[in-house]
Steps between C-alpha positions, in 0.01 A plus 500: 500500500532879529180701528490841346304786644330744272511852634204732469535758225238768451296472179565857391697800604328801646494765229330793671661693782325524836269800525720666762789541254303568181433853381142623484300416189524862386879492530508179295305666216142400576348844552187669369593469133552125539170458688304672221668305218480164676129554575436563129705192407307284750171626354609394150652169619286381795594129496828341616698392194661197667175367646315557174751276320399223739129559440440677831365855504634705790472877531825693488660633818834610359629680194851361494810605311635216289852635550515632859530874561807441715683363196357725225351819653466651151221247423292595804221674306528299176178297450692245288682403821177441698279199546201443723521208740341399829680521832549122511672487159705810582639338813530159332609459141610862446722495808659174385553638150667815633730309735597256224560780248720698738707193595541388138561852367196472271295798616438610140307176443236581765255667257517196272443261793205709622335503156582145391518228769635247250817713467577469872796285608425147623572605859197733487253268326384317813138590567294428804160371415216670682232266619187544297163360583365251251149577394280237346253639248186296461 
C-alpha cells in the first residue's frame, strides 16, 4: 500500500505588501481630505456592518473601500464605495473577498458582495462562529 503525503499549503495569500516597500499613506491617497471624510462616515455609521449581520455590535475601526483604491482610484472619495467595518472583518472576510475577486476577475462584484452576503460565491460563504456565552434568564 502506498502512503501519500499531504504538503502544507497556506490558507490564504498575503495581499498587502510589507511596510518597507509600501508607499506612505499620503502617497496612497489617504491624506487630510480622506481623514476628514472617513471620520464623518464613521460618525454616521459607528457599527461594523459584518458583525452587525451576525448580531454582534462592534465599533468601527476602518472605513474601507468596497473596490480597492489600487484598482479604481477614481472611486477613492465616493461614499457609495465605502463601508464601515472593524479591523477583524477587514483583515478577514474583506481580504478573502478581494483576493477571490482579483483571481476570478470579478472585481466589479465586490460592492454587491459587501452589501449582500447571500450574493457571495460559495467559496466565500464559510463563516467562523464566535464563541458566545450562554446566559440563563430566570
